N, C-alpha and C positions, 0 to 999 in steps of 0.2 A: 206724188201720191202719199196720203197720210198712212200712218201705221195701221189703223183699222181698215181703211180702204184696201190696203195691200193684203191684209188677212182675209177680208171678204173675197177678194179676187182668188186667193189660194183655195178658198172653200167653194169657189164657183157660185158665189152668192152676190147679191146686190141689194142696196137699200131702195125700196120702192118709193113712189110718191106718197105723200102723207094721205092716209085714207080720210075721206070726208066724213065728218060726224053724221050719225044717223038721227040725232036729236039735238037738243039745246045744250051743248057743252063744247069745250075746246079739246083738241087732241092731247095737249100736254100743258102743264103749268109749272112755274118755278116758285119755290119758296126757299129762301136762303141759298144753300148750295145743293139743294135737292130738286130733281125734276120728277114729278108725278105724272104718269100717263093715264089717260082715260083707258078703259077696257078696250082692247083692240081685237077685232074679229080677224079671221084668216083670209081677208080679201086678197085676191090675186087679180090684178088689172080691173079692179072695181067690182068683182063678182066673188061670191063664195064658191069654193071648189066642191063643197058638199053641204048638205043640210041634214038635220035629224039627230037622233040620240046615239051616243056612243054606247056600244054593246047591243045595238039593234041595227039601225040603218048604216051606221058608221063604225068601222073597226077601230080598235084601240090603236093599232099601228098607224092607220091613216090619221087618226086624231092627234097622235104625237107629232106627225109631220105638220099638221095644221097648227099645232101649238108653236112650232118653230116659225111658221109664217106669221103668226101673231107677234112673235118677238121681233121679226124684221119690221113689221108695221109699227110696233111700239118704238123701235129705234129710229124710224123715220120721224115719228112725232118728237122724240128727244132731239134729234138733229135739227128739227125745225125751230126749236127754241134756244139751243145753245150753239148752233153752227156746226161744230165738228165733234164727231163721236170720240175723237182722241182726247177730248176734255173730260171724259168719264173717268173717274178715279175709283168707283166702286159700284157694282150692282148690289143695291141694298136689299131689295125684296122683290119677289115675283109672286103675284097672286093670280091663280088660274081657276077658271070656272069650266066645268065639263058638263054639258047637257047629257045626262045619264039615263039609260034604261033603268027601270026599277031595281033590277038585280045586279047592275054593274058596280063594281067596287074598285076598279083599277085606275082611279083618278090620279094617284101619284105617278104611275107609269106613263100616263098621257102627258103630264106636266114635265116629265123627264125630257120630252122633246124640246121644251123651252129652255130648261136648265142646262142640258147638254150643249145646246147651240150657243148659249151665252158663254159657257166655259170654253167652247171651241173658238169663239170670236175674241174674247177678252183675256183668256188664260185663267189659271186657278186663283191668282191673287186678286184680280179685279172682278172676275166673273163669279166667285163664290158668293152665295146669297142665302137669305132666309126665304122660306116659301110656304104658301098655303095652296092646297089642291082641294077644291070644293066641288062636290057633285050638286047639280041643280036640275030642276025639272025642265026648264026651257031657257034659251038665251035669245037675245034679239035676232030677228030675221031667221030664226030656227038654226042658227049657227051651232056647230057641235062643240066649239071651244072658244074661250075668250081669255085674254091675258093682259094684265096691267103690270107696269114696272115702277119701282122707285129707284132712281139712280142718283149717285152723288157726283158732282163735277167740280172742277177747279176753273 
C-alpha cells in the first residue's frame, strides 16, 4: 500500500472513480511537472449530494464537506494521469467556486473544506497551497461547489 493510500485509509477515505466530464473537456491534463484538473463537482457515485445555493438551500457546513468531496474527485483525475498520488510533490493551487445566495460571504470557510482535507492527506509541507475562493451565481448542474487543483509531481 502506498503512503497516500495508507493515509487515506487512516482518514476512512478513498479515491473514487474518475468523474465523467459533463461537457467537452478532459478531467486532467499535464504540462511539464504540473497537473491541472478541470473543475470537479462533488459527485458521489455519479450523483450530486445536493443542489442549490450556499446560504440558501445548502448550508455552509454541508458545502465545506462537498468541497472535500470535490478534492477527492480532483485527486482521482490527477491519479488518472500520473498513476500514483505518491508522485505529488506539492499542492500548488486550489481554486474553488461557491454557488452563493446573494448575501452569502462565507466562501473562504466553504473552501476550507478542500484546503483542510488536502493538509490532512498530504501534510503541511506538500499540502500547503495558494487558493482562490470565488462566489458565483450558478454552477454546472446547479452544484453548490466546484474545485480545481494544480499539483506538482515528480
